C-alpha positions as CSV (number, residue, x, y, z in Angstrom):
1,X,-25.5,4.8,20.8
2,X,-24.6,6.6,17.5
3,X,-27.7,7.6,15.5
4,X,-27.5,8.2,11.8
5,X,-30.2,10.5,10.3
6,X,-31.1,10.7,6.6
7,X,-33.5,13.3,5.3
8,X,-33.1,16.9,6.6
9,X,-36.2,18.6,5.2
10,X,-38.9,20.6,6.9
11,X,-39.6,17.7,9.4
12,X,-36.3,15.9,9.5
13,X,-34.2,19.0,10.4
14,X,-35.9,19.7,13.7
15,X,-36.2,16.0,14.5
16,X,-32.5,15.5,14.0
17,X,-31.8,18.5,16.2
18,X,-34.0,17.0,18.9
19,X,-32.0,13.8,18.8
20,X,-28.9,15.8,19.6
21,X,-30.7,17.7,22.3
22,X,-31.7,14.3,23.8
23,X,-28.0,13.5,24.3
24,X,-27.4,11.2,21.4
25,X,-24.3,11.1,19.2
26,X,-25.6,12.1,15.8
27,X,-24.3,11.7,12.2
28,X,-26.3,13.0,9.2
29,X,-26.6,12.5,5.5
30,X,-28.7,14.4,2.9
31,X,-28.8,14.1,-0.8
32,X,-28.9,17.9,-1.0
33,X,-25.6,18.4,0.7
34,X,-26.3,22.1,1.6
35,X,-29.0,20.9,4.1
36,X,-26.3,19.4,6.3
37,X,-24.5,22.8,6.8
38,X,-26.4,23.8,10.0
39,X,-25.4,20.5,11.5
40,X,-21.8,20.9,10.5
41,X,-21.8,24.3,12.2
42,X,-23.1,22.5,15.4
43,X,-20.2,20.1,15.2
44,X,-22.3,17.2,14.0
45,X,-20.4,15.0,11.5
46,X,-21.7,14.4,7.9
47,X,-21.5,11.1,6.1
48,X,-20.2,11.0,2.5
49,X,-22.9,8.5,1.3
50,X,-25.8,6.4,2.7
51,X,-23.4,3.5,3.0
52,X,-20.9,5.6,5.0
53,X,-23.8,6.7,7.3
54,X,-24.8,3.1,7.9
55,X,-21.2,2.0,8.7
56,X,-21.0,4.6,11.4
57,X,-24.4,4.1,13.0
58,X,-26.0,1.9,15.6
59,X,-29.4,3.1,14.7
60,X,-30.6,4.8,11.4
61,X,-33.5,7.1,11.0
62,X,-35.2,7.8,7.7
63,X,-37.3,10.9,7.2
64,X,-37.7,11.2,3.4
65,X,-40.5,12.2,1.1
66,X,-42.0,8.9,-0.1
67,X,-41.7,5.2,-1.0
68,X,-39.3,5.7,-4.0
69,X,-36.9,7.7,-1.8
70,X,-36.9,5.1,0.9
71,X,-36.2,2.1,-1.3
72,X,-33.7,4.0,-3.5
73,X,-31.6,5.1,-0.5
74,X,-31.5,1.5,0.8
75,X,-30.6,-0.2,-2.5
76,X,-28.7,2.3,-4.6
77,X,-24.9,1.8,-5.2
78,X,-23.3,3.1,-1.9
79,X,-26.8,2.8,-0.4
80,X,-27.6,1.9,3.2
81,X,-27.6,-1.8,2.6
82,X,-24.0,-1.8,1.4
83,X,-22.8,-0.3,4.8
84,X,-25.3,-1.9,7.2
85,X,-23.7,-3.6,10.2
86,X,-25.3,-6.7,11.7
87,X,-27.9,-5.7,14.3
88,X,-28.2,-2.1,13.2
89,X,-31.7,-0.8,13.8
90,X,-33.3,1.0,10.8
91,X,-36.3,3.2,11.8
92,X,-38.4,4.5,8.9
93,X,-40.3,7.6,10.1
94,X,-41.3,8.7,6.6
95,X,-44.9,8.3,5.3
96,X,-44.7,5.6,2.6
97,X,-46.9,2.8,1.3
98,X,-47.6,-0.4,3.1
99,X,-45.8,-2.3,0.3
100,X,-42.7,-0.1,0.5
101,X,-42.7,-0.6,4.3
102,X,-42.8,-4.4,3.9
103,X,-40.1,-4.3,1.2
104,X,-37.8,-2.1,3.3
105,X,-38.2,-4.4,6.3
106,X,-37.4,-7.5,4.3
107,X,-34.3,-5.8,2.7
108,X,-33.0,-4.6,6.1
109,X,-33.6,-8.0,7.8
110,X,-32.0,-9.9,4.9
111,X,-28.9,-7.7,5.3
112,X,-28.7,-8.5,9.0
113,X,-30.4,-5.4,10.4
114,X,-33.5,-4.9,12.4
115,X,-36.5,-2.7,11.3
116,X,-39.1,-0.5,12.9
117,X,-42.0,1.1,11.1
118,X,-42.4,4.5,12.9
119,X,-44.1,7.3,11.0
120,X,-45.1,10.4,12.9
121,X,-48.4,12.3,13.4
122,X,-47.7,16.0,13.5
123,X,-46.2,18.7,11.3
124,X,-43.5,21.4,11.5
125,X,-44.3,22.9,14.9
126,X,-44.7,19.6,16.7
127,X,-41.4,18.5,15.1
128,X,-39.7,21.6,16.4
129,X,-41.2,21.2,19.9
130,X,-40.6,17.4,20.1
131,X,-44.3,16.8,20.5
132,X,-44.9,14.5,17.6
133,X,-47.0,11.3,18.1
134,X,-44.9,8.4,16.9
135,X,-46.9,5.4,15.4
136,X,-44.7,2.3,15.7
137,X,-45.0,-1.1,14.2
138,X,-42.5,-3.8,15.0
139,X,-41.2,-6.2,17.6
140,X,-42.3,-5.1,21.1
141,X,-38.8,-5.7,22.6
142,X,-37.2,-3.6,19.9
143,X,-39.7,-0.9,20.4
144,X,-38.8,-1.0,24.2
145,X,-35.1,-0.6,23.3
146,X,-35.7,2.3,20.9
147,X,-38.4,4.2,22.8
148,X,-36.0,6.6,24.6
149,X,-34.6,7.6,21.2
150,X,-38.1,8.0,19.7
151,X,-39.2,10.1,22.7
152,X,-36.4,12.7,22.0
153,X,-38.6,13.6,18.9
154,X,-42.1,13.1,20.2
155,X,-44.4,13.2,23.3
156,X,-45.9,9.8,22.8
157,X,-45.2,6.4,21.2
158,X,-48.3,4.5,20.1
159,X,-47.7,0.8,19.6
160,X,-49.7,-0.2,16.6
161,X,-48.8,-3.9,16.0
162,X,-46.4,-5.7,13.7
163,X,-44.8,-4.1,10.6
164,X,-46.5,-2.4,8.7
165,X,-49.1,-1.4,11.3
166,X,-47.3,2.0,12.0
167,X,-47.7,3.0,8.3
168,X,-51.3,1.7,8.3
169,X,-52.1,3.9,11.3
170,X,-50.4,6.9,9.7
171,X,-52.5,6.6,6.5
172,X,-55.6,6.3,8.6
173,X,-54.9,9.5,10.6
174,X,-53.8,11.4,7.5
175,X,-57.1,10.5,5.8
176,X,-58.9,12.1,8.7
177,X,-56.6,15.1,8.7
178,X,-56.9,15.8,5.0
179,X,-60.7,15.5,4.9
180,X,-61.2,17.6,8.0
181,X,-59.2,20.4,6.5
182,X,-61.4,20.4,3.4
183,X,-64.5,20.3,5.6
184,X,-63.3,23.4,7.5
185,X,-62.5,25.2,4.3
186,X,-65.9,24.4,2.8
187,X,-67.7,25.6,6.0
188,X,-65.8,28.9,6.1
189,X,-66.4,29.5,2.4
190,X,-70.1,28.8,2.7
191,X,-70.4,31.0,5.8
192,X,-68.5,33.8,4.1
193,X,-70.9,33.7,1.1
194,X,-73.7,34.0,3.6
195,X,-72.1,37.2,4.9
196,X,-70.9,35.8,8.2
197,X,-67.9,37.3,10.0
198,X,-64.8,35.0,9.9
199,X,-63.9,35.6,13.5
200,X,-67.4,34.9,14.6
201,X,-67.5,31.6,12.6
202,X,-64.2,30.5,14.2
203,X,-65.6,31.4,17.7
204,X,-68.7,29.3,17.0
205,X,-66.6,26.3,15.9
206,X,-64.4,26.6,19.0
207,X,-67.3,26.9,21.4
208,X,-69.1,23.6,20.8
209,X,-68.8,20.0,20.0
210,X,-66.8,20.7,16.8
211,X,-63.9,22.3,18.6
212,X,-60.6,20.8,17.5
213,X,-57.0,22.0,17.7
214,X,-56.7,21.6,13.9
215,X,-59.7,23.9,13.3
216,X,-58.3,26.5,15.7
217,X,-54.8,26.4,14.1
218,X,-55.9,26.4,10.5
219,X,-58.9,28.7,11.0
220,X,-56.5,31.3,12.4
221,X,-54.2,30.9,9.5
222,X,-57.0,31.3,7.0
223,X,-58.3,34.4,8.8
224,X,-54.9,36.0,8.6
225,X,-54.2,34.9,5.0
226,X,-51.1,33.1,6.2
227,X,-50.4,29.9,4.2
228,X,-46.8,29.4,5.4
229,X,-46.2,25.7,5.0
230,X,-46.4,23.4,8.0
231,X,-47.9,20.4,6.1
232,X,-47.8,21.4,2.4
233,X,-50.5,20.7,-0.1
234,X,-48.1,18.5,-2.2
235,X,-47.5,16.1,0.7
236,X,-51.2,15.9,1.7
237,X,-51.9,15.1,-2.0
238,X,-49.2,12.4,-1.9
239,X,-50.5,10.9,1.3
240,X,-54.1,10.8,0.1
241,X,-52.9,9.1,-3.1
242,X,-51.3,6.4,-0.8
243,X,-54.5,6.1,1.1
244,X,-56.6,5.6,-2.0
245,X,-54.2,3.1,-3.5
246,X,-54.4,1.0,-0.4
247,X,-58.2,1.4,-0.2
248,X,-58.5,0.3,-3.9
249,X,-56.5,-2.8,-3.3
250,X,-58.8,-3.7,-0.4
251,X,-62.1,-2.9,-2.2
252,X,-62.7,-0.3,0.5
253,X,-64.7,2.7,-1.0
254,X,-63.6,6.2,0.3
255,X,-65.7,8.6,-1.8
256,X,-65.2,11.6,0.5
257,X,-61.4,11.1,0.6
258,X,-61.3,10.9,-3.2
259,X,-63.2,14.2,-3.5
260,X,-60.9,15.8,-1.0
261,X,-57.8,14.6,-2.8
262,X,-59.0,16.4,-5.9
263,X,-59.4,19.7,-3.9
264,X,-55.7,19.4,-3.0
265,X,-55.0,18.6,-6.7
266,X,-56.7,21.8,-7.7
267,X,-54.5,23.7,-5.2
268,X,-51.5,22.2,-6.9
269,X,-52.8,23.2,-10.3
270,X,-53.3,26.8,-9.1
271,X,-49.6,27.0,-8.0
272,X,-50.2,26.5,-4.2
273,X,-48.6,23.0,-3.9
274,X,-45.8,24.3,-1.6
275,X,-48.1,26.3,0.6
276,X,-49.8,24.9,3.7
277,X,-52.7,22.5,3.4
278,X,-55.0,25.4,4.6
279,X,-54.5,26.8,1.0
280,X,-57.3,24.5,0.0
281,X,-59.5,27.3,1.4
282,X,-58.3,29.5,-1.5
283,X,-59.3,26.9,-4.0
284,X,-62.9,26.7,-2.7
285,X,-63.1,30.5,-2.2
286,X,-62.1,31.1,-5.8
287,X,-64.6,28.5,-7.1
288,X,-67.3,30.1,-5.0
289,X,-66.6,33.3,-7.0
290,X,-65.3,35.5,-4.1
């Protein structure tokens, strides 16, 4: 099977490398052509356009920023749909809206392809280590067929239901992720204002019912002042916007999520949009007058 991969950013680059490491024949495309250079040096061929990528692929993986990117790369002149062969499997692993997922599936299927909705839970390090959790919506038989490919990039495939259930699951888990990060930041800022030692606070959190890998990882980063991006503020903000748009259409109130979204918005306003989501601590710390 030849796998086409489109979107070689912070997540897509290591995911594509893991496809190669898993023994698959890979071809890549990226709108910023310089991002394909590491793959060319590995001997991985590069497509000249999305349509060219589609013509040469049995399965296509998207790992792009958002809904607009997904739909544009499918429909633009020399886009994926122009080169799509009958029966080709298109797997969207990007975080997009439910509407964009439905539209992408309809476009692919109308062009004779097959579609899986398969966003991932995890950030840069799990992408590098092939330990992502892959949240899949689609036909069960097609998931069975593609599961070995998906497991080159992740440790687990969670079957969520029909399209767009994978995207729905991703929005649910990112709601929890985004709000938990703000909760941790608020607790650490509050404790700091009370005069508590940072390491002692983190030990307390890790020793009881509130222990969580997220808190351990992000707490350590905050203690060290290390905001190197793994899941950047800009993308958390984008994902919480997607969550709140879907919730609004459902009449489902999410007051805590809305408040957390504005904490990330403040981080963006302060110039920290390209830093890790843990930078929300700096926002709250500044507002607290430290």
